[in-house]
C-alpha positions as a Python dict, from the first residue, in 0.01 Angstrom:
ca = {
    (1, 'X'): (0, 0, 0),
    (2, 'X'): (-234, -148, -267),
    (3, 'X'): (-150, -87, -629),
    (4, 'X'): (-404, 106, -830),
    (5, 'X'): (-460, -1, -1192),
    (6, 'X'): (-382, 259, -1457),
    (7, 'X'): (-662, 462, -1609),
    (8, 'X'): (-761, 359, -1961),
    (9, 'X'): (-747, 622, -2235),
    (10, 'X'): (-722, 900, -1977),
    (11, 'X'): (-585, 1249, -2032),
    (12, 'X'): (-248, 1327, -1882),
    (13, 'X'): (-241, 1305, -1503),
    (14, 'X'): (-349, 1639, -1353),
    (15, 'X'): (-117, 1796, -1102),
    (16, 'X'): (-203, 1814, -735),
    (17, 'X'): (-244, 2190, -774),
    (18, 'X'): (-492, 2145, -1058),
    (19, 'X'): (-690, 1886, -864),
    (20, 'X'): (-694, 2099, -553),
    (21, 'X'): (-831, 2387, -760),
    (22, 'X'): (-1105, 2165, -902),
    (23, 'X'): (-1192, 2027, -561),
    (24, 'X'): (-1184, 2382, -417),
    (25, 'X'): (-1229, 2261, -62),
    (26, 'X'): (-973, 2359, 204),
    (27, 'X'): (-1071, 2048, 402),
    (28, 'X'): (-937, 1825, 122),
    (29, 'X'): (-572, 1779, 31),
    (30, 'X'): (-478, 1599, -290),
    (31, 'X'): (-148, 1447, -400),
    (32, 'X'): (-64, 1229, -703),
    (33, 'X'): (-23, 856, -629),
    (34, 'X'): (158, 663, -901),
    (35, 'X'): (62, 709, -1264),
    (36, 'X'): (-314, 732, -1226),
    (37, 'X'): (-391, 740, -856),
    (38, 'X'): (-471, 1019, -615),
    (39, 'X'): (-426, 1048, -240),
    (40, 'X'): (-720, 1249, -107),
    (41, 'X'): (-730, 1340, 261),
    (42, 'X'): (-1068, 1414, 418),
    (43, 'X'): (-1151, 1578, 748),
    (44, 'X'): (-1438, 1403, 922),
    (45, 'X'): (-1768, 1555, 1026),
    (46, 'X'): (-1855, 1521, 1396),
    (47, 'X'): (-2123, 1265, 1466),
    (48, 'X'): (-2120, 1112, 1117),
    (49, 'X'): (-2210, 738, 1140),
    (50, 'X'): (-1904, 528, 1065),
    (51, 'X'): (-2027, 337, 758),
    (52, 'X'): (-2129, 662, 588),
    (53, 'X'): (-1781, 818, 604),
    (54, 'X'): (-1631, 650, 299),
    (55, 'X'): (-1942, 693, 86),
    (56, 'X'): (-1985, 1060, 175),
    (57, 'X'): (-1616, 1132, 119),
    (58, 'X'): (-1621, 978, -227),
    (59, 'X'): (-1950, 1145, -317),
    (60, 'X'): (-1819, 1482, -206),
    (61, 'X'): (-1493, 1452, -397),
    (62, 'X'): (-1664, 1314, -706),
    (63, 'X'): (-1916, 1598, -712),
    (64, 'X'): (-1640, 1858, -684),
    (65, 'X'): (-1455, 1706, -977),
    (66, 'X'): (-1762, 1723, -1201),
    (67, 'X'): (-1716, 2055, -1376),
    (68, 'X'): (-1697, 2149, -1746),
    (69, 'X'): (-1327, 2227, -1714),
    (70, 'X'): (-1233, 1898, -1546),
    (71, 'X'): (-1213, 1582, -1763),
    (72, 'X'): (-1177, 1354, -1458),
    (73, 'X'): (-1409, 1177, -1219),
    (74, 'X'): (-1338, 929, -938),
    (75, 'X'): (-1366, 554, -966),
    (76, 'X'): (-1605, 383, -727),
    (77, 'X'): (-1328, 166, -586),
    (78, 'X'): (-1115, 324, -315),
    (79, 'X'): (-872, 215, -45),
    (80, 'X'): (-734, 366, 269),
    (81, 'X'): (-356, 391, 283),
    (82, 'X'): (-325, 54, 454),
    (83, 'X'): (-574, -113, 219),
    (84, 'X'): (-849, -139, 480),
    (85, 'X'): (-1191, 18, 517),
    (86, 'X'): (-1223, 372, 648),
    (87, 'X'): (-1153, 355, 1024),
    (88, 'X'): (-1431, 408, 1275),
    (89, 'X'): (-1458, 714, 1493),
    (90, 'X'): (-1392, 1081, 1435),
    (91, 'X'): (-1088, 1240, 1279),
    (92, 'X'): (-932, 1275, 936),
    (93, 'X'): (-860, 984, 704),
    (94, 'X'): (-696, 936, 366),
    (95, 'X'): (-829, 746, 65),
    (96, 'X'): (-636, 622, -235),
    (97, 'X'): (-862, 676, -533),
    (98, 'X'): (-821, 660, -908),
    (99, 'X'): (-913, 937, -1147),
    (100, 'X'): (-1081, 808, -1463),
    (101, 'X'): (-1238, 964, -1769),
    (102, 'X'): (-1616, 1014, -1792),
    (103, 'X'): (-1619, 758, -2075),
    (104, 'X'): (-1464, 490, -1856),
    (105, 'X'): (-1698, 582, -1572),
    (106, 'X'): (-2001, 546, -1802),
    (107, 'X'): (-1872, 211, -1930),
    (108, 'X'): (-1836, 85, -1574),
    (109, 'X'): (-2191, 189, -1488),
    (110, 'X'): (-2325, 14, -1798),
    (111, 'X'): (-2133, -304, -1714),
    (112, 'X'): (-2269, -302, -1356),
    (113, 'X'): (-2624, -248, -1484),
    (114, 'X'): (-2597, -539, -1727),
    (115, 'X'): (-2448, -765, -1459),
    (116, 'X'): (-2734, -683, -1221),
    (117, 'X'): (-2994, -751, -1491),
    (118, 'X'): (-2835, -1087, -1574),
    (119, 'X'): (-2820, -1179, -1206),
    (120, 'X'): (-3188, -1090, -1154),
    (121, 'X'): (-3291, -1286, -1464),
    (122, 'X'): (-3097, -1594, -1351),
    (123, 'X'): (-3243, -1566, -1000),
    (124, 'X'): (-3599, -1547, -1135),
    (125, 'X'): (-3545, -1851, -1357),
    (126, 'X'): (-3399, -2054, -1070),
    (127, 'X'): (-3682, -1941, -842),
    (128, 'X'): (-3946, -2045, -1096),
    (129, 'X'): (-3800, -2396, -1123),
    (130, 'X'): (-3771, -2433, -745),
    (131, 'X'): (-4118, -2291, -679),
    (132, 'X'): (-4277, -2541, -918),
    (133, 'X'): (-4133, -2829, -715),
    (134, 'X'): (-4228, -2667, -384),
    (135, 'X'): (-4580, -2595, -507),
    (136, 'X'): (-4634, -2957, -613),
    (137, 'X'): (-4521, -3079, -272),
    (138, 'X'): (-4734, -2821, -91),
    (139, 'X'): (-5044, -2904, -294),
    (140, 'X'): (-4996, -3270, -203),
    (141, 'X'): (-4992, -3176, 165),
    (142, 'X'): (-5291, -2944, 130),
    (143, 'X'): (-5491, -3213, -48),
    (144, 'X'): (-5442, -3445, 249),
    (145, 'X'): (-5520, -3179, 510),
    (146, 'X'): (-5870, -3130, 649),
    (147, 'X'): (-5967, -2830, 859),
    (148, 'X'): (-6073, -2929, 1209),
    (149, 'X'): (-6382, -2787, 1381),
    (150, 'X'): (-6287, -2507, 1620),
    (151, 'X'): (-6393, -2696, 1933),
    (152, 'X'): (-6190, -3002, 1839),
    (153, 'X'): (-5896, -2788, 1741),
    (154, 'X'): (-5893, -2606, 2075),
    (155, 'X'): (-5879, -2931, 2267),
    (156, 'X'): (-5628, -3114, 2052),
    (157, 'X'): (-5254, -3060, 2018),
    (158, 'X'): (-5065, -3326, 1822),
    (159, 'X'): (-4730, -3210, 1960),
    (160, 'X'): (-4592, -2904, 2138),
    (161, 'X'): (-4461, -2600, 1958),
    (162, 'X'): (-4092, -2644, 1881),
    (163, 'X'): (-3835, -2395, 2010),
    (164, 'X'): (-3498, -2288, 1871),
    (165, 'X'): (-3210, -2161, 2083),
    (166, 'X'): (-3114, -1796, 2018),
    (167, 'X'): (-2758, -1909, 1948),
    (168, 'X'): (-2886, -2128, 1662),
    (169, 'X'): (-3050, -1839, 1476),
    (170, 'X'): (-2878, -1701, 1166),
    (171, 'X'): (-2740, -1347, 1172),
    (172, 'X'): (-3040, -1115, 1148),
    (173, 'X'): (-3083, -775, 986),
    (174, 'X'): (-3356, -514, 1002),
    (175, 'X'): (-3383, -366, 652),
    (176, 'X'): (-3453, 3, 601),
    (177, 'X'): (-3348, 285, 371),
    (178, 'X'): (-3188, 630, 377),
    (179, 'X'): (-3524, 800, 443),
    (180, 'X'): (-3679, 524, 653),
    (181, 'X'): (-3733, 591, 1024),
    (182, 'X'): (-3595, 303, 1228),
    (183, 'X'): (-3609, 437, 1584),
    (184, 'X'): (-3872, 179, 1679),
    (185, 'X'): (-3607, -93, 1649),
    (186, 'X'): (-3473, 16, 1988),
    (187, 'X'): (-3624, -208, 2258),
    (188, 'X'): (-3748, 99, 2450),
    (189, 'X'): (-3943, 207, 2139),
    (190, 'X'): (-4082, -139, 2058),
    (191, 'X'): (-4442, -146, 1934),
    (192, 'X'): (-4619, -423, 2130),
    (193, 'X'): (-4911, -629, 2006),
    (194, 'X'): (-5259, -520, 2104),
    (195, 'X'): (-5475, -742, 2325),
    (196, 'X'): (-5720, -842, 2052),
    (197, 'X'): (-5631, -1102, 1789),
    (198, 'X'): (-5663, -1016, 1424),
    (199, 'X'): (-5894, -1267, 1258),
    (200, 'X'): (-5797, -1385, 908),
    (201, 'X'): (-5438, -1271, 939),
    (202, 'X'): (-5109, -1457, 907),
    (203, 'X'): (-4934, -1192, 1120),
    (204, 'X'): (-5016, -945, 1402),
    (205, 'X'): (-5187, -611, 1350),
    (206, 'X'): (-5011, -370, 1116),
    (207, 'X'): (-4724, -180, 1277),
    (208, 'X'): (-4686, -416, 1574),
    (209, 'X'): (-4378, -623, 1647),
    (210, 'X'): (-4053, -610, 1451),
    (211, 'X'): (-3975, -794, 1128),
    (212, 'X'): (-3618, -911, 1067),
    (213, 'X'): (-3469, -1152, 815),
    (214, 'X'): (-3154, -1366, 784),
    (215, 'X'): (-2844, -1193, 652),
    (216, 'X'): (-2717, -1299, 311),
    (217, 'X'): (-2406, -1080, 301),
    (218, 'X'): (-2186, -916, 566),
    (219, 'X'): (-1864, -719, 566),
    (220, 'X'): (-1555, -807, 769),
    (221, 'X'): (-1680, -639, 1087),
    (222, 'X'): (-2018, -816, 1076),
    (223, 'X'): (-2228, -530, 941),
    (224, 'X'): (-2524, -672, 746),
    (225, 'X'): (-2507, -566, 380),
    (226, 'X'): (-2796, -772, 239),
    (227, 'X'): (-3076, -986, 380),
    (228, 'X'): (-3348, -1219, 253),
    (229, 'X'): (-3597, -933, 256),
    (230, 'X'): (-3371, -673, 91),
    (231, 'X'): (-3281, -916, -190),
    (232, 'X'): (-3649, -1001, -240),
    (233, 'X'): (-3740, -632, -252),
    (234, 'X'): (-3455, -551, -493),
    (235, 'X'): (-3571, -825, -732),
    (236, 'X'): (-3932, -708, -717),
    (237, 'X'): (-3860, -332, -726),
    (238, 'X'): (-3531, -264, -907),
    (239, 'X'): (-3386, 76, -826),
    (240, 'X'): (-3592, 125, -508),
    (241, 'X'): (-3347, 167, -218),
    (242, 'X'): (-3593, 181, 71),
    (243, 'X'): (-3452, -147, 212),
    (244, 'X'): (-3089, -107, 106),
    (245, 'X'): (-2945, -55, 457),
    (246, 'X'): (-2955, -271, 768),
    (247, 'X'): (-2935, -273, 1144),
    (248, 'X'): (-2798, -593, 1292),
    (249, 'X'): (-3037, -748, 1544),
    (250, 'X'): (-2892, -982, 1808),
    (251, 'X'): (-3131, -1198, 2016),
    (252, 'X'): (-3101, -1203, 2393),
    (253, 'X'): (-2948, -1530, 2521),
    (254, 'X'): (-3270, -1605, 2711),
    (255, 'X'): (-3512, -1520, 2427),
    (256, 'X'): (-3790, -1774, 2371),
    (257, 'X'): (-3823, -1834, 1998),
    (258, 'X'): (-4078, -2061, 1832),
    (259, 'X'): (-3959, -2251, 1524),
    (260, 'X'): (-4159, -2307, 1205),
    (261, 'X'): (-3956, -2530, 975),
    (262, 'X'): (-4243, -2719, 811),
    (263, 'X'): (-4622, -2726, 784),
    (264, 'X'): (-4656, -2942, 1094),
    (265, 'X'): (-4478, -2678, 1303),
    (266, 'X'): (-4734, -2417, 1197),
    (267, 'X'): (-5019, -2658, 1263),
    (268, 'X'): (-4887, -2712, 1616),
    (269, 'X'): (-4871, -2335, 1674),
    (270, 'X'): (-5230, -2287, 1551),
    (271, 'X'): (-5356, -2575, 1764),
    (272, 'X'): (-5174, -2448, 2073),
    (273, 'X'): (-5293, -2088, 2022),
    (274, 'X'): (-5622, -2106, 1829),
    (275, 'X'): (-5769, -1784, 1700),
    (276, 'X'): (-6124, -1748, 1842),
    (277, 'X'): (-6385, -1748, 1565),
    (278, 'X'): (-6577, -1431, 1487),
    (279, 'X'): (-6947, -1409, 1400),
    (280, 'X'): (-6888, -1447, 1029),
    (281, 'X'): (-7027, -1759, 861),
    (282, 'X'): (-6709, -1756, 652),
    (283, 'X'): (-6481, -1788, 952),
    (284, 'X'): (-6140, -1935, 869),
    (285, 'X'): (-5975, -1881, 1207),
    (286, 'X'): (-5844, -2237, 1203),
    (287, 'X'): (-5585, -2112, 952),
    (288, 'X'): (-5407, -1865, 1181),
    (289, 'X'): (-5271, -1847, 1537),
    (290, 'X'): (-5388, -1605, 1804),
    (291, 'X'): (-5087, -1373, 1798),
    (292, 'X'): (-5141, -1197, 2135),
    (293, 'X'): (-5156, -1539, 2303),
    (294, 'X'): (-4841, -1646, 2118),
    (295, 'X'): (-4670, -1327, 2240),
    (296, 'X'): (-4762, -1412, 2599),
    (297, 'X'): (-4541, -1723, 2583),
    (298, 'X'): (-4287, -1647, 2310),
    (299, 'X'): (-4058, -1355, 2227),
    (300, 'X'): (-4035, -1431, 1855),
    (301, 'X'): (-4130, -1672, 1578),
    (302, 'X'): (-3864, -1792, 1332),
    (303, 'X'): (-3989, -1904, 991),
    (304, 'X'): (-3710, -2085, 805),
    (305, 'X'): (-3673, -2097, 426),
    (306, 'X'): (-3813, -2451, 426),
    (307, 'X'): (-4096, -2338, 651),
    (308, 'X'): (-4178, -2048, 420),
    (309, 'X'): (-4205, -2281, 123),
    (310, 'X'): (-4419, -2531, 314),
    (311, 'X'): (-4662, -2271, 450),
    (312, 'X'): (-4708, -2051, 141),
    (313, 'X'): (-5034, -2048, -56),
    (314, 'X'): (-5117, -1957, -413),
    (315, 'X'): (-5468, -1838, -325),
    (316, 'X'): (-5536, -1769, 42),
    (317, 'X'): (-5913, -1760, -16),
    (318, 'X'): (-5898, -2126, -122),
    (319, 'X'): (-5664, -2238, 158),
    (320, 'X'): (-5781, -2529, 370),
    (321, 'X'): (-5486, -2556, 609),
    (322, 'X'): (-5283, -2316, 825),
    (323, 'X'): (-5058, -2090, 620),
    (324, 'X'): (-4835, -1784, 648),
    (325, 'X'): (-4926, -1602, 330),
    (326, 'X'): (-4754, -1263, 323),
    (327, 'X'): (-4431, -1351, 505),
    (328, 'X'): (-4237, -1347, 173),
    (329, 'X'): (-3959, -1581, 283),
    (330, 'X'): (-3747, -1667, 585),
    (331, 'X'): (-3796, -1419, 870),
    (332, 'X'): (-3797, -1369, 1245),
    (333, 'X'): (-4103, -1182, 1374),
    (334, 'X'): (-4029, -1030, 1714),
    (335, 'X'): (-4337, -1024, 1937),
    (336, 'X'): (-4144, -879, 2232),
    (337, 'X'): (-3819, -677, 2242),
    (338, 'X'): (-3588, -962, 2349),
    (339, 'X'): (-3295, -840, 2139),
    (340, 'X'): (-3028, -573, 2108),
    (341, 'X'): (-2949, -349, 1813),
    (342, 'X'): (-2587, -351, 1695),
    (343, 'X'): (-2404, -28, 1614),
    (344, 'X'): (-2361, 65, 1251),
    (345, 'X'): (-2571, 66, 938),
    (346, 'X'): (-2500, -157, 638),
    (347, 'X'): (-2427, 28, 316),
}
């Protein structure tokens, strides 16, 4: 059984009877555990998704302890009796938690906030340094690139589009939030691309396909906790949790996935699947692929981190070479539902 650290500057340990009265829930049983710990037993709710069980249990117990007559709250850290995560499935479970004073709880929150701010500041500084180097390299490539006439482009392919085996993809997550509908991730609910290409667009029509990104953090059972997109969103919109949870997306073994790891890979894709020009004298269709035609041959397109840096643009209106402005980093865009959705949501 894991040892729980003692509470700092806490009032005397309340008795189990006192805690039970404060919790006032017959579904919860409370017993003292050591000098500052509590053993709280929770009855499960039928149909509750597994990863939500621990969070809901702690939230429920913490809320019931927050009363004017109770000087205690619950620490965010908690263990099951064997030191593991809350078990999957239905049925009761027991958490070992630690009662702490509101002052200690507030101090912990402040420390976490400061740590997050420092982490975001360091990440932005590192990103600025890296982006300067990437931008210089990209500008050098753009300066040497010349747009080809549409007719020449349609007839010329320097090399075929490269493929990547599904087994070589990183672990992928679909980011969403507590109030974000994610039913369309199921292959039967997939939103296919329309038949007409979208001119002047680095991606298919809005709402079509499925966007996923490489996982950056997982728990022991493989649940995705953070991804490239969720970290990007968190840095751009602190406090917004709309992409704080994930579904794990696993490609089918036979999925056909196009690889974009550098600017030449994107050029090959555009040359192989040219976007027909419209009637506008300002046509820039040589910059983008014809996505419906890509979807006819490929199930997905994987843009690596190196590919994202090589195909980004500072000003898309001034771009003179194929680019993927708007992808915001490494990602896999599914053009067809050649994947499965893993059970469980990341917390």
